[in-house]
N, C-alpha and C positions, 0 to 999 in steps of 0.2 A: 688119482690124486684126490678125487671127491666121489663120495658114494651117497646114497638115500636121497636121490633127486628124482623128479617125477618129469618126464618129457623134456629135458633141458634143451633148448633151442638154439642157444648161442652161448659162446663163452670168449671173453676178451680179457687181455692182461693189461692192467693199469701199470703206470711207473711205479717201480718199486717192487713189483712182483704179485700183488693182490689180483686175484682173478674176478672179474663181474661176469654173473651168470644169470641167464633168464630162464624161467620155465614157463613154457605156453600155457598149459591149462591151469595150472596153479595160479597164474599170473603174479609169479614170485620174483623178486630180484634179490640176488644173493652175493655176498662177497665172501671169498676164500682166502684164507691167509693162516699161516702159522699152524696149520693141520685143522684149521676149524672153519666152519660155515656160520655165518651169520645173515639172518634177513635184514636187508636195507628197508626202512622204511619209506613208502612213497603211497602216492593215492591209487592203490591196486583196484578199488572199486570202480575206477574209470575204465579200466581194461575190459573190453568185450571179448568173452571167450565162448566160441561156437564152432564145433568140427575142427578144421585145420586152422583156425585163426585164434589168437589169443597174444600173449606177450612172447614176441618172435626175436626179430634180429638186434643186435646191439653194435655200436660203434663208438670209438672212443676219439675225442677231439685229439688232434696232433699236438696242441698246446695244453693239453690236459694238466701238466703239472703246475701250470699257472692259473687255469681257468676252472679246472676241476669239471669240466663239461663233457657230457657224453650224450648219445643219441639212442631212441628206440624206435621201432616199427612195430604196431600193434594194433589189434581191433581197439575200438574205442566207443564208450556210450556218450552219445552226443547230448549237451544239455538241451532239455526240452523233448527229448525221446528219440529213438533211432540210434542206428550205428553206422560207423565208417571204419577204414582203416587209415592211419596216419603216421606220420614222423614226427616226433616231440623230441625237443632238448631239455636236458635236466642238468641241475648242478649238483654235485656231491659234496657232503659236507667233509671237513678236514678229519673225523673219525671214521669215514665211509660207514656210516650208520644210517643216513637219510638223504634221500634224494628230492630236490625241490623243482617243480616244473618251471622251466624259464619260458617258454613258447611253443606253440605248434608250428612247425616249419611248413608242413604242407598237409593237407587233409583232403577227404572226399574220394578216397580211392574205393571203388564199388564194392558191395558186398551182398551176398544173398543169404545163404545158409552158414555161411562160414567157409565154405568150400573155396579152394584156390586161394587164399589170402595171400600167397607169395610172400614179399616184404623182406628181401636181404638188403643189408647197408654195406656201403663201402666208401671211405674217402680216398679218392684218387690223389696220384702225386700231384696234380695241378691244383688241389684244393677242393675241387667239387665233390659233394656228397652224392653218390651214385645210389639209386633206388631200384630194385627189382620187385615188379608187382605181378599180382596173379590177376587173371581174366575174370574171377568169381562167378566161373561156369555161366557167363553170358557171352553167347557167340558173335555179338557184334561188338565186344570191347575192344579186341586186340587190334584192329584195324582202324577203329573209331578214334582219330587223333584229338578229339575233346573229352575222351574218357581216358583217366589214368590208369586203368586196368590192362594187363597184357602187356606192359612197357618195360622199358629202362627209362628213368628220369635222371636229370642232373639239376641240382641247385647248390646255392650257396649257402652253407652250413650256419654262417653267422646271421643271415637275414631272412632265410628262407625262400629269397627270390629265385626265379629260374636262372640257370647258369648262363651267362651272357653269351657263350660260345655254342649254345645249342642250335640244332639245326633249324628250327622253328621260333627262334628266339624274337622275331618281330611280328609274329601271328596275332590276329585281333583277339583271338580267344586266349587267356592267360592260361588255361590247362594246356594247352597245346604248345606253349613256350617252355613248358618242364620236359617235354618228350625228347629223349635222346634216339631210342630204337623202338620199334613196335612189332605188332605180329607175333606175340609169345604167348604162351599157354599158362605157365605157373613158374617164374623165376624163383629158384631156390638157392643158387649160388652166384657168386660175383667175385672175381679175382683179377688182379691187374700184374701183368707179367713185367719183367725188368725192362723191357723194351717200350714200356708206356702203354701197350694194347690191353683193352679190357674184354674179358672175357665172362659169359653168363653160362648156367647150369639150369636146366628146366625138365620138369616131368612130362613125359609123352603122356597120351591116352593107354591103349594097351600095347603100345609099341614106339619105339623111336624117343626115348629120352635124347636130349640133346646138349652137346656143348658147342656154344656159338661164340665166333670172334665178333665183338659188337663194331659196328662201323655207323657213325653219326647219322640219324636220317634213314638207316636201314629198314626194310620190311622182312620179317622173319618168317612170314607165311602161314600163320595159324589163322584160319577163318572158318570156324565150324558153324556154319549157317546153311540152311535156315533151323531155327531152334539152337540146339547145341548138339550138332552132329559130329561126334567124336570118330564117325569112319573117314573123314577127310585127312590127308596127309598132314603132318606136322608141319612140312614146309610145302605148301601148295604152289606148284611151279604154273599153275593154270590161272592164276589170279592175274589180274592187270597189273603192269609194272613188272620190277625185277625183284625177285625173292632171292634172299641170301641165303646159301645152303649151310648147314651144319658142319663143324669141324670134325664132330664124333656124333655118332648116334648108336643107340643099344641094339637097334633091330628089335626083333621079337624074341622073348618077352622083354619088359622093361625091367630096369634095375632100381627104378624110383631114386634116381641120382638127386643129390642135395647141395650141401655146402662143399666149397673148394678152396684150395690154396695152392699156391706156386710154391714148390719145394726148392730150396736152396742151400748149398753147403756141401763142401767136398766129402765130409762124412756119409753124405747120402748115396756116393758112388754113381752107380748108373742111373739112380732115380735123381740125382741132382739136376734142377731145371725141368722137372716134371710138373705136371698139375695133378694135384692129390684131389680126388673127387669121393666124397661119402656116398654110400648107397644105402638105402633104408631097406627095400625089400629084399636085395641081394645080399645085405648083410656084409659089405666089404670095403676096403678102399681101392679105388682103382688110379693108378699111377700112369699118366697119359703123356707120352712124348710128342712133341711137336717140334718141327723144324722152325727156322728163322722165318719162313713165310707163312708159318702157321698151318703146315699140312701134317696130318697124322702119321707117325712113324710107328709106334708100338704102343701097348697098354701092358701093364703088369698088376695082378692083384695079390699081394703077399698072402701067404697061409696064414701068418700070425694075426692077420687083420680080418680073417673069416670066422672067427670064434667068437665074436663079441656081440652078436645080434645087430640089431638096426643102428646105423650110424647116420647122425644128423649133420653136424658141422665139423670142420676143419679150419683150425687157426694156427699159422706160423708163428712162433715165438721168437724174440730176439736171439735166443741162443739155437735158432734152426731147429728147434724139436718141434713136434706137431701136438695139439690138444684136439681130441675128439670128443663129442657128447653123444652118448647112447641114447636110444629112443625107443625103449621096449615094454612102456607101459605098465612098467613093473612095481614103481615106487620105489625101485633100488636101481635106478639109472645112475650113470657115473660120467665124470670127466676123466678121461684116460690121456695120459702124456706117452708119446711114442718116439722112440729115438731110433736112429739107424744102428744096425748092428755092424 
């Protein structure tokens, strides 16, 4: 559908069909409609770009038709110096040519070199804005409940306040109130199944990329200390308390799994009801079938989707097709539309 892009990180469809696209390293926000791409004006100089961090995930407000509101998760140059990763609310003008900053919803996600920026967004069926974060390659972050790194978070997209149903909603430390799950390495994908369950996708070190079913207050077992010791298990069952095991893991080597979406529609045949997961290093889409209890039944990677290079994001459209973003560092990356045969 769109070519000439550079590391497109996410794509979302606006009411009416216009596509909203983020490009990580260019810190460029674009709209695509009627066969043409146009750059959306916004303060791109505020976006901090370094390594794996830049302009990353997008989410569109369910009431966009009325409020023109959307959300980004990105690196950010802080006033007075320094950087963090944060979630920001924006308002798009009627002509879809300029985005105005409304407010920062939550900030202070840890950063180092830009490694493990994470930052996937999803508005859940209950209205919560779910955020997947990376651990910034700091070993203590994932299990430190006062750090927003290596977590999934839930907040109110209107106010930026922690979601009232969060497991630590009454904690003294405000940052802890945002935490939904912890013990993650670098969350790259979020998706909600029709049954309401939330699922995450994350990168492993040299083994065991994971797909996890999220349970509020759950510890997913990444604790690479002392230092940043990546030889420890992705889900370390020797840690105190209970660690929740992955519903799928890559084993060795990793696939570099990233964005994900549940696929629905009878036209998809056997793939109806699967979780479609994009893979960067392995250059494929892996469709994963889970039973009603969330147990893995089988996986399938169609040959037609193994010839496109690195794949970053997967978005399900209202007509039940899929949008994929490529990530080949070529300056000619693309947004692809995939329909079932």
